[in-house]
C-alpha positions in Angstrom: 51.8 -9.8 -6.1 49.1 -7.1 -6.1 51.7 -4.7 -4.7 54.1 -5.5 -7.6 51.5 -5.0 -10.2 50.5 -1.6 -8.9 54.2 -0.6 -8.4 54.6 -0.9 -12.4 52.4 1.5 -13.2 54.6 4.4 -12.4 58.2 3.3 -11.5 59.1 6.7 -10.0 56.7 6.4 -7.1 57.9 5.1 -3.7 57.2 1.8 -2.1 55.1 3.6 0.9 53.3 5.7 -1.8 52.3 2.5 -3.3 51.3 0.8 -0.1 48.8 3.5 0.5 47.4 3.5 -2.9 46.9 -0.3 -2.5 45.4 0.3 1.1 42.7 2.7 -0.2 41.7 0.3 -3.0 41.4 -2.4 -0.7 39.1 -0.6 1.6 37.1 0.6 -1.5 36.9 -3.1 -2.6 35.6 -4.2 0.8 32.9 -1.3 0.9 31.6 -2.3 -2.5 31.3 -5.9 -1.1 29.5 -5.0 2.1 27.1 -2.9 0.0 26.3 -5.8 -2.4 25.8 -8.1 0.6 23.6 -5.9 2.3 21.6 -5.0 -0.8 20.8 -8.6 -1.3 18.0 -8.3 1.1 16.2 -6.0 -1.2 15.9 -8.6 -3.9 12.9 -10.7 -2.5 10.9 -7.7 -2.6 11.8 -6.7 -6.0 11.0 -10.3 -7.1 7.3 -9.2 -6.4 7.3 -6.1 -8.5 8.0 -5.5 -12.2 11.6 -4.7 -12.6 10.5 -2.0 -15.2 8.8 0.2 -12.6 10.8 2.8 -10.8 8.5 2.9 -7.8 9.1 0.8 -4.5 7.0 -2.3 -3.9 4.0 -1.7 -1.6 3.6 -5.2 -0.4 5.4 -7.1 2.5 4.1 -10.6 2.9 5.2 -14.0 4.3 5.0 -15.8 0.8 7.7 -13.2 -0.6 10.8 -15.7 -0.2 12.6 -18.1 2.1 14.9 -15.5 3.0 12.2 -13.3 4.4 10.7 -16.3 5.9 13.7 -16.7 7.9 14.1 -13.1 8.7 10.4 -13.0 10.0 11.0 -16.1 12.1 13.9 -14.5 13.8 12.1 -11.2 14.4 8.4 -11.8 14.9 8.5 -15.2 16.7 5.4 -16.2 14.7 3.4 -19.4 15.4 4.3 -22.8 13.3 0.7 -22.4 11.8 1.4 -19.2 10.3 4.9 -20.1 9.1 3.4 -23.0 6.9 1.8 -20.2 4.9 5.4 -18.6 4.2 6.8 -21.5 2.2 5.9 -20.4 -1.1 6.5 -17.0 -3.0 3.3 -15.0 -3.9 3.3 -15.0 -7.6 2.3 -12.7 -10.5 1.8 -9.9 -7.8 2.1 -6.9 -10.2 -0.9 -8.4 -12.0 -3.0 -8.6 -8.7 -4.1 -5.2 -9.2 -5.2 -3.0 -12.4 -2.4 -2.0 -14.7 -3.1 1.8 -14.0 -2.7 1.0 -10.1 0.9 -0.2 -10.4 2.0 3.4 -10.8 2.7 5.7 -7.8 3.0 3.2 -5.0 1.8 4.7 -1.8 1.5 1.8 1.1 3.1 -1.0 2.4 1.1 -3.6 4.2 2.6 -6.1 6.7 0.8 -9.4 7.0 2.4 -10.3 10.4 1.4 -7.0 12.1 -1.4 -5.8 10.1 0.3 -2.5 10.1 0.4 0.1 7.2 3.1 2.6 6.4 3.8 5.4 3.9 5.9 4.7 0.9 8.3 7.8 1.8 8.9 6.1 5.2 9.8 2.6 3.6 13.0 3.4 2.3 14.2 4.1 5.8 12.7 0.8 6.8 14.5 -1.0 4.1 17.7 0.5 5.0 17.5 -0.8 8.5 16.5 -4.2 7.3 19.6 -4.1 4.9 21.7 -3.3 7.7 20.2 -6.1 9.9 20.3 -8.6 6.9 22.5 -12.0 7.0 22.2 -13.0 3.5 25.3 -14.1 1.7 26.3 -13.2 -1.8 25.5 -16.7 -2.8 21.8 -16.0 -1.6 21.9 -12.7 -3.6 22.9 -14.8 -6.8 20.2 -17.2 -6.2 17.6 -14.5 -5.9 18.6 -12.9 -8.9 18.3 -15.9 -10.7 15.0 -16.6 -9.6 14.1 -12.9 -10.3 15.1 -13.4 -14.0 13.2 -16.6 -14.2 9.9 -15.0 -13.0 10.1 -11.9 -15.1 7.8 -13.1 -17.8 5.4 -14.2 -15.1 5.3 -10.7 -13.5 4.0 -9.3 -16.4 0.9 -11.1 -16.3 -2.3 -9.6 -14.7 -4.2 -11.1 -12.1 -7.0 -8.2 -12.1 -8.4 -7.4 -15.6 -6.8 -4.1 -16.5 -8.3 -0.8 -17.2 -12.2 -0.8 -17.5 -12.2 -4.7 -16.8 -11.3 -4.2 -13.1 -14.9 -3.2 -12.3 -18.3 -4.0 -13.9 -19.9 -1.2 -15.9 -21.5 1.5 -14.0 -25.0 0.4 -12.9 -26.7 3.0 -14.9 -25.0 1.8 -18.0 -26.1 -1.8 -17.7 -29.5 -1.0 -17.1 -29.8 0.5 -20.5 -27.2 -1.8 -22.1 -27.5 -5.1 -23.7 -27.4 -6.8 -20.2 -30.3 -6.7 -18.0 -30.2 -7.2 -14.3 -32.7 -9.6 -12.4 -34.1 -6.8 -10.6 -35.1 -5.0 -13.8 -36.4 -8.4 -15.2 -38.6 -9.0 -12.1 -39.7 -5.4 -11.8 -43.0 -6.0 -13.4 -43.7 -9.0 -11.3 -43.2 -7.4 -7.9 -44.1 -4.2 -6.1 -42.4 -4.7 -2.9 -38.9 -3.5 -1.7 -37.2 -3.1 1.4 -34.2 -1.1 2.4 -31.8 -1.6 5.3 -30.6 1.0 7.7 -26.8 1.6 8.0 -25.2 1.1 11.1 -21.9 1.6 12.4 -19.8 -0.2 15.1 -17.8 -3.3 15.9 -19.4 -4.3 19.2 -20.2 -7.9 18.3 -22.6 -10.0 20.2 -24.1 -13.6 19.9 -27.8 -13.9 18.6 -30.5 -15.1 21.1 -32.9 -16.8 18.9 -35.1 -19.8 19.0 -33.2 -21.4 16.1 -29.8 -21.1 18.1 -26.9 -22.4 16.1 -29.1 -23.4 12.8 -30.5 -19.7 12.4 -31.3 -18.5 9.0 -32.6 -15.0 9.3 -34.9 -15.1 6.1 -36.4 -18.4 7.0 -36.5 -17.9 10.9 -38.3 -14.6 10.8 -41.2 -16.3 13.4 -42.9 -12.9 13.7 -43.6 -12.8 9.9 -44.4 -16.2 9.8 -47.0 -16.0 12.8 -48.6 -13.1 10.7 -49.2 -15.2 7.5 -52.9 -15.6 6.4 -52.2 -19.1 5.0 -49.7 -21.7 4.9 -51.5 -23.8 2.4 -48.8 -23.4 -0.4 -45.8 -23.7 2.2 -45.8 -19.7 2.6 -44.1 -20.5 6.1 -41.2 -22.1 4.3 -40.5 -19.3 1.9 -38.2 -16.4 2.5 -39.3 -13.7 5.0 -36.4 -11.4 5.5 -36.4 -8.9 8.4 -36.1 -5.2 7.5 -33.6 -4.8 10.2 -31.0 -7.5 9.3 -29.2 -9.0 12.3 -25.7 -7.7 13.1 -25.0 -10.6 15.7 -23.0 -13.8 15.3 -24.8 -17.3 15.4 -23.6 -19.5 18.2 -21.8 -22.8 17.5 -23.3 -26.1 18.3 -21.6 -27.6 21.8 -18.7 -29.8 20.6 -18.5 -28.5 17.3 -15.2 -29.2 15.5 -13.5 -28.7 12.1 -15.8 -30.7 9.2 -14.4 -33.8 8.1 -12.9 -33.5 4.5 -14.3 -34.8 1.2 -14.5 -37.6 0.2 -14.9 -39.3 3.5 -17.5 -36.6 4.6 -19.8 -37.9 1.8 -19.8 -41.1 4.1 -19.8 -39.7 7.3 -19.8 -36.3 9.5 -19.3 -35.5 13.2 -22.3 -35.9 15.1 -21.9 -32.8 17.4 -21.7 -30.4 14.2 -25.3 -31.3 13.2 -26.7 -33.1 16.3 -30.2 -33.8 14.9 -31.5 -37.6 15.2 -35.0 -37.4 13.9 -34.0 -38.5 10.4 -32.1 -41.2 11.6 -34.9 -42.6 13.7 -37.5 -41.9 10.8 -35.5 -42.8 7.7 -32.7 -45.1 9.3 -34.4 -48.2 7.7 -34.2 -46.6 4.4 -30.4 -45.9 4.7 -30.8 -42.3 4.8 -28.6 -41.6 7.7 -27.6 -43.5 10.9 -25.9 -42.6 14.3 -22.6 -44.4 14.7 -21.0 -43.2 18.0 -19.6 -39.6 17.6 -20.5 -39.8 13.7 -23.6 -39.8 11.8 -23.0 -42.3 8.8 -24.8 -42.1 5.3 -24.9 -45.4 3.5 -25.7 -44.0 0.2 -29.3 -44.8 0.1 -32.5 -43.1 0.0 -36.5 -43.8 -0.1 -36.1 -44.9 -3.7 -32.6 -46.3 -3.8 -32.3 -48.4 -0.5 -29.6 -50.5 -1.8 -27.2 -47.4 -3.2 -27.6 -44.3 -5.1 -24.9 -45.5 -7.9 -27.1 -48.5 -9.0 -30.0 -46.2 -9.4 -28.3 -43.6 -11.4 -26.8 -46.3 -13.6 -30.4 -47.6 -14.1 -31.6 -44.3 -15.0 -29.0 -44.2 -17.9 -29.7 -47.6 -18.9 -33.4 -47.1 -19.7 -32.8 -43.6 -21.6 -29.1 -43.7 -22.6 -29.6 -40.2 -24.3 -29.3 -38.9 -20.6 -25.5 -39.7 -21.0 -24.4 -38.4 -17.4 -21.4 -36.2 -17.3 -21.4 -35.5 -21.1 -25.0 -34.4 -22.4 -26.5 -34.1 -19.0 -24.1 -32.0 -16.8 -26.3 -29.8 -14.5 -29.3 -31.3 -12.6 -32.0 -29.9 -10.2 -33.0 -32.4 -7.5 -36.4 -31.6 -5.9 -37.0 -32.5 -2.3 -33.3 -33.9 -2.1 -33.4 -35.7 1.5 -29.8 -35.9 2.6 -28.7 -35.3 -1.2 -27.0 -38.8 -1.6 -28.1 -38.7 -5.2 -26.4 -35.4 -6.0 -23.4 -36.9 -3.7 -22.9 -39.8 -6.0 -23.5 -37.9 -9.3 -20.1 -36.1 -8.6 -18.6 -39.7 -9.8 -20.2 -39.5 -12.9 -18.9 -36.0 -13.6 -22.4 -34.2 -12.9 -23.2 -31.2 -10.8 -26.4 -31.3 -8.9 -28.3 -28.4 -7.2 -30.4 -30.2 -4.4 -33.1 -28.3 -2.5 -35.6 -28.9 0.1 -37.6 -26.8 2.7 -35.7 -26.2 6.2 -36.8 -28.5 8.8 -39.7 -30.4 6.7 -37.3 -33.4 7.4 -35.2 -31.9 10.3 -31.6 -30.7 9.0 -31.7 -32.7 5.6 -30.1 -29.8 3.7 -27.8 -29.0 6.5 -26.6 -32.8 6.4 -26.1 -32.3 2.9 -23.7 -29.2 3.0 -22.1 -30.7 6.0 -21.4 -33.9 3.9 -19.9 -31.5 1.2 -22.9 -31.9 -1.3 -24.4 -28.8 -3.0 -27.8 -27.9 -1.4 -30.2 -25.0 -0.7 -32.9 -24.4 1.7 -35.8 -23.6 -0.6 -39.4 -24.7 -1.1 -42.1 -24.9 -4.1 -44.7 -22.6 -3.0 -45.8 -19.4 -4.2 -42.9 -18.1 -6.0 -40.6 -18.8 -8.7 -37.2 -20.5 -7.6 -34.4 -18.2 -8.0 -32.9 -19.8 -11.3 -33.2 -18.6 -14.9 -35.5 -20.1 -17.5 -34.2 -23.2 -19.6 -31.0 -23.9 -17.7 -31.3 -27.4 -15.9 -30.3 -30.2 -18.2 -32.4 -32.6 -16.1 -34.8 -32.3 -13.1 -35.2 -35.2 -10.6 -37.5 -36.3 -8.2 -37.4 -39.3 -6.1 -40.6 -39.2 -4.1 -40.3 -35.8 -3.3 -44.1 -35.8 -2.7 -44.7 -32.4 -4.5 -48.3 -32.3 -5.7 -47.5 -31.4 -9.2 -50.9 -32.1 -10.6 -53.0 -29.4 -8.6 -54.1 -26.0 -9.2 -53.5 -26.2 -13.1 -50.1 -27.7 -12.6 -48.5 -24.5 -11.2 -45.4 -26.4 -9.8 -44.7 -28.7 -12.8 -45.2 -25.7 -14.9 -42.2 -23.9 -13.0 -40.1 -27.1 -13.6 -40.9 -26.4 -17.3 -39.7 -23.0 -16.9 -36.4 -24.1 -15.7 -35.9 -27.2 -18.0 -33.8 -26.7 -20.9 -35.9 -27.5 -24.3 -34.9 -31.3 -24.9 -34.1 -31.6 -21.4 -35.4 -34.6 -19.0 -37.7 -34.9 -16.0 -36.7 -37.9 -13.9 -39.9 -39.0 -11.8 -39.6 -42.0 -9.4 -42.7 -41.7 -7.2 -45.3 -44.4 -6.1 -47.6 -43.1 -8.6 -45.4 -44.6 -11.2 -45.5 -48.1 -9.9 -48.0 -48.6 -7.1 -51.7 -49.1 -7.7 -53.3 -47.7 -4.6 -56.3 -45.6 -5.3 -54.6 -42.3 -4.5 -51.5 -43.4 -6.5 -53.5 -44.0 -9.6 -55.6 -40.9 -9.2 -52.3 -38.8 -9.2 -51.0 -41.0 -12.1 -54.0 -40.4 -14.4 -53.8 -36.6 -13.5 -50.2 -36.5 -14.2 -50.7 -38.2 -17.8 -53.1 -35.6 -18.7 -51.0 -32.8 -17.4 -47.6 -33.9 -19.2 -49.7 -34.5 -22.3 -50.7 -31.0 -22.1 -47.2 -29.8 -21.5 -46.1 -31.8 -24.9 -43.8 -33.6 -22.6 -42.9 -37.0 -24.3 -43.1 -40.2 -22.0 -39.6 -41.7 -23.1 -39.6 -44.7 -20.6 -41.5 -46.2 -17.6 -39.5 -49.0 -16.0 -39.2 -50.8 -13.0 -35.9 -51.2 -11.1 -35.7 -54.8 -9.8 -33.0 -54.1 -7.2 -34.8 -51.0 -5.4 -38.2 -52.2 -6.4 -39.3 -49.0 -7.5 -40.6 -47.4 -10.8 -39.2 -44.5 -12.8 -40.8 -42.3 -15.3 -38.8 -40.3 -17.6 -40.2 -37.4 -19.7 -38.5 -35.1 -22.3 -39.4 -31.5 -22.9 -39.9 -30.6 -26.5 -37.5 -28.6 -28.5 -40.2 -26.7 -30.7 -43.5 -25.2 -30.5 -45.2 -27.5 -32.9 -47.0 -29.4 -30.3 -48.2 -26.3 -28.3 -49.8 -24.9 -31.3 -51.7 -28.0 -32.4 -53.2 -29.0 -28.9 -56.9 -29.4 -28.8 -57.3 -27.5 -25.8 -55.0 -24.5 -24.8 -54.9 -25.7 -21.3 -52.4 -24.7 -19.4 -52.5 -21.6 -21.6 -49.2 -20.1 -23.2 -47.6 -17.3 -21.3 -48.0 -13.9 -22.2 -45.2 -12.4 -24.3 -44.5 -9.9 -21.6 -43.8 -12.7 -19.1 -40.0 -13.2 -19.0 -39.1 -16.8 -17.8 -35.8 -15.5 -16.7 -37.4 -13.1 -14.0 -37.2 -15.2 -10.8 -36.8 -12.8 -7.9 -40.0 -12.5 -6.0 -41.8 -13.3 -8.9 -45.4 -15.3 -8.5 -45.8 -18.6 -9.9 -48.1 -18.8 -13.1 -50.0 -21.5 -14.5 -48.7 -21.0 -18.0 -46.4 -22.6 -20.7 -43.3 -20.5 -21.8 -42.8 -21.1 -25.6 -39.6 -22.8 -26.6 -36.8 -20.5 -28.3 -36.5 -21.3 -32.0 -34.3 -18.6 -33.7 -30.8 -19.8 -34.1 -28.9 -17.1 -32.1 -31.5 -17.9 -29.2 -30.5 -19.1 -26.1 -32.2 -22.6 -25.7 -32.7 -23.2 -29.3 -29.5 -25.6 -29.2 -28.2 -28.0 -26.6 -25.0 -26.8 -25.2 -21.6 -28.4 -26.0 -20.8 -31.6 -24.4 -18.9 -31.4 -21.0 -16.1 -30.4 -20.4 -15.9 -28.5 -23.5 -18.9 -26.0 -22.5 -16.9 -24.8 -19.7 -14.4 -23.0 -21.9 -16.2 -22.2 -25.1 -18.5 -19.1 -25.2 -22.1 -20.0 -25.8 -23.4 -19.9 -29.6 -25.9 -17.1 -28.5 -23.1 -15.0 -27.2 -22.9 -12.3 -30.2 -19.9 -10.2 -31.3 -22.5 -7.4 -31.8 -23.2 -7.5 -27.9 -21.0 -5.6 -25.6 -19.9 -7.5 -22.5 -20.0 -6.8 -18.8 -16.4 -5.6 -19.1 -16.9 -3.6 -22.5 -15.6 -5.9 -24.8 -17.5 -7.7 -27.6 -19.4 -10.4 -25.6 -17.4 -13.7 -26.7 -14.2 -11.7 -26.3 -15.3 -10.7 -22.7 -16.2 -14.1 -21.7 -12.7 -15.5 -22.9 -10.7 -12.7 -21.3 -12.6 -13.2 -18.1 -11.7 -16.9 -18.1 -8.2 -16.4 -19.0 -7.7 -13.8 -16.2 -9.3 -16.2 -13.5 -7.3 -19.0 -14.7 -4.3 -16.8 -13.9 -5.6 -15.5 -10.6 -6.2 -19.1 -9.3 -3.1 -20.7 -10.7 -0.8 -18.0 -9.9 -2.1 -16.3 -6.7 -5.0 -18.4 -5.1 -3.5 -22.2 -5.2 -0.2 -21.5 -3.9 0.2 -17.8 -2.7 -2.4 -17.4 0.0 -1.6 -20.0 2.6 -4.8 -21.8 2.1 -4.9 -25.7 2.8 -7.0 -26.5 -0.6 -7.3 -30.1 0.9 -9.6 -28.9 3.4 -11.7 -26.9 0.8 -15.0 -28.7 -0.5 -17.8 -25.9 -0.5 -17.0 -22.5 -2.4 -19.2 -19.6 -3.0 -18.3 -16.9 -5.5 -20.3 -14.0 -4.0 -20.2 -11.9 -7.3 -19.6 -14.4 -10.3 -20.0 -12.4 -13.3 -19.3 -15.1 -16.2 -18.3 -17.8 -13.5 -14.7 -17.7 -14.8 -13.6 -18.3 -11.1 -15.4 -21.6 -10.7 -14.5 -22.6 -14.4 -10.9 -22.1 -13.3 -11.3 -24.6 -10.2 -13.1 -27.3 -12.1 -10.3 -29.7 -12.0 -10.3 -29.4 -8.2 -12.2 -31.3 -5.6 -14.6 -28.6 -4.9 -18.0 -27.1 -6.0 -18.8 -23.4 -6.5 -22.0 -21.8 -5.9 -22.1 -18.8 -8.2 -24.1 -15.7 -6.8 -25.5 -13.0 -9.2 -26.7 -10.2 -7.3 -30.0 -9.0 -8.4 -28.9 -5.6 -9.5 -25.7 -6.9 -11.4 -26.0 -7.8 -15.1 -27.8 -10.8 -15.4 -25.1 -13.3 -16.4 -26.5 -16.3 -14.7 -27.6 -18.0 -17.9 -24.0 -18.0 -19.1 -22.8 -19.7 -16.0 -25.3 -22.6 -16.5 -24.6 -22.8 -20.2 -20.9 -23.6 -19.2 -21.8 -26.6 -17.0 -21.8 -24.7 -13.9 -24.6 -23.5 -11.4 -25.6 -20.6 -9.3 -28.4 -18.6 -8.0 -30.1 -15.1 -7.9 -29.6 -13.3 -4.7 -29.9 -9.8 -2.9 -26.9 -9.6 -0.4 -28.8 -7.0 1.3 -30.6 -10.3 2.8 -29.5 -13.4 4.4 -28.7 -16.4 2.2 -30.7 -19.5 2.1 -28.2 -21.6 3.8 -27.6 -23.0 7.3 -24.9 -21.4 9.1 -21.1 -22.8 8.8 -21.8 -24.4 5.4 -18.8 -23.0 3.0 -15.0 -23.5 3.4 -14.3 -20.7 1.3 -16.1 -17.3 0.2 -14.8 -15.3 -2.6 -15.5 -11.7 -2.8 -14.7 -9.7 -5.8 -15.6 -6.0 -5.3 -18.9 -7.0 -3.7 -18.3 -5.5 -0.2 -17.8 -1.9 -1.6 -21.0 -2.2 -3.5 -23.0 -3.5 -0.5 -21.7 -0.7 1.5 -23.4 1.9 -0.9 -26.8 0.6 -0.3 -27.2 -1.9 2.6 -26.3 -2.3 6.4 -22.6 -3.0 6.0 -22.3 -4.5 9.4 -25.2 -6.9 9.0 -23.4 -8.1 5.6 -20.1 -9.0 7.5 -22.3 -10.6 10.0 -23.9 -12.8 7.3 -20.5 -13.6 6.0 -19.5 -14.8 9.1 -22.8 -16.8 9.5 -22.3 -18.8 6.2 -18.5 -19.5 6.5 -17.3 -22.4 8.5 -14.9 -21.8 11.4 -11.3 -22.1 10.1 -12.8 -21.5 6.7 -11.2 -18.7 4.4 -12.4 -15.5 3.0 -10.7 -13.9 -0.1 -11.7 -10.3 -0.8 -10.6 -8.3 -3.8 -11.8 -4.5 -3.6 -11.1 -0.9 -3.1 -8.2 -0.1 -0.8 -10.1 1.8 1.8 -12.7 -1.0 1.8 -10.0 -3.6 2.4 -8.7 -1.5 5.4 -12.1 -1.1 7.1 -12.6 -4.9 6.6 -9.2 -5.7 8.1 -10.1 -3.8 11.0 -13.6 -5.5 11.6 -12.1 -9.0 11.0 -9.5 -8.4 13.7 -12.2 -7.3 15.8 -14.0 -10.7 15.1 -10.8 -12.6 16.2 -10.1 -13.7 12.5 -6.7 -14.3 11.3 -5.5 -11.8 8.7 -3.3 -14.1 6.6 -2.4 -11.6 3.8 -3.0 -8.1 2.6 -1.9 -6.6 -0.8 -2.6 -2.9 -2.1 -1.7 -0.7 -4.5 -3.2 2.8 -5.1 -7.0 2.1 -4.9 -7.1 -1.6 -5.1 -6.5 -4.1 -2.6 -6.3 -8.0 -1.7 -6.9 -9.6 1.6 -7.0 -13.1 2.7 -8.6 -13.9 6.2 -9.2 -17.2 8.1 -12.0 -17.3 10.5 -11.8 -18.6 14.0 -13.9 -20.4 16.3 -14.3 -17.5 18.6 -17.8 -16.2 19.8 -18.4 -13.1 21.9 -19.6 -13.7 25.3 -22.5 -11.0 25.3 -25.8 -12.0 23.5 -28.4 -9.9 22.1 -32.3 -10.9 21.5 -33.7 -10.7 18.1 -37.4 -10.4 18.9 -38.8 -11.6 15.4 -36.7 -14.6 15.7 -38.2 -15.6 19.1 -41.0 -18.3 19.3 
């Protein structure tokens, strides 16, 4: 029939000639068909990039498409564990990098092999791949349909564009609207230390007295030995070595992947935290018990032997204004034990920062973190805690045995500094309800001190179930009482004393005034949870310039929208992370806390870290119902090893490299991340490349890399590997 059709075009041509024409056309059609089939293998790669761009994609990744997944399985023979991460396409990839970085692609990164190739060589590679492809025309049609559906998603940005991809330069932030913690604390401290830069990836295990529980800044035994006094718990405070360790902390014998939340709240593996002292001393109070290969936590404590939830509800019954999870969202728990109070407050939608000294009761903070409950190794000693002023809705102390009343009430005044105006102090301790001579003396001293602080005693009640008494005080919301006191003791702090200065600042026995201006932070109570998580604080003014250069409220909103896109389009489904195993999360450079806010509906908690030389945005994080801490990443973090499931590092590695021992920082990341935990790094491409090499030398699994121009993204998974060689750390040996 085709022959007859073409023979009618010119009736004078011979039948043989027509047959030749038909053959040529047929061959041409076949060639076009072959070209269309082979070119379909390019569609998944083009799915990743904006089709308006003329440049080729720079990324090869296991999440691109099911077609690529099959091809990778056939060509590389990767393990089933890796293939589990290949099932979903990595979405919104053009936006993973700044808008100006999507032009002029220059590298291709292969997550299977970890190799990088030049863009000019990538065409040859793609041609080879297309010749080997077994995709059908039907597969091509499906890919093109997927491509058209995902076009709108591709145009969203996953990195803030332009000036938003980085913080302002440090010199600008120092002089601008945003102070840094270093600047705030400068008047209060005269000492600083610098770390020497080291190069090399010859990893060894740390030989230290603390063994698997080593915390460099808390186990500097040489510095502790040289202390003139330990009267104020100076030996429990941070004493960071000038030469931070570059070795790895050993694993406890028999260590295994932590039990996942919420089961972990009730029990953990004994060999992960093989300490039994608390079980022996506090077992009758239901803190912790040994049960075969597990340590179990019945949910009790010294003040709530019969369960934390009853105790929590009792507190709200006697002072309904506490309103757990609505008015009261961010709590500080002093002397937390194993942190069951904070662990069960999650059931009331409350976030609790628990802290206790290292080894005061053996491994109590380590127990808490292994359970999946926020906790920090810290002590109320001679320095302020690393939190801003006026940020906690409630401060809680259940028989924490802190001598609040001594030395002019310094320690209680530190709580007053951190407590939000109108916030509550919940104190359940023996002086509240027992009549022993010592308890009566302490109660009388506390009555005098709290009256001088203008704290109102809202209730003093007896819990008949747990047979304990609870006293609840409220901090004033105005300065009227301070100004009418008959005696000015404790005195008001000087105007130059910044309540937000908290890094290495000595404790002061003075009262900070309450802010009263309509636009001052602390003059109003925040929005109720969860509205406060999304709404810019009332004291963020349009006249202020935000961290990324926009008006502060717009900056806040843009940051939140940005991280919602990143978390939804990339982190949740595009990294191969099993989020059901993630509980303890740290944002190592938090800015506004947008990353944590984007995760708030998931079963995780996030420790937001604001570096001391970054814009001081930590008050904003607390204001939105989240929490965090000031820290200097040139030093170790005050947590036990193996306590975080996921670390998020947004442009922190390149900043640390400019001023600290880079190798020591990488070793610190290894120390605090749990084996089989994940690290997400967004940074400059040269830093990403160097880190990839370092993590491979540490036997970590590189799950995904992505780069364009000067920016990159890296996802790695920590292994159980430890070096065979050891190195002795002299200052950490008893």
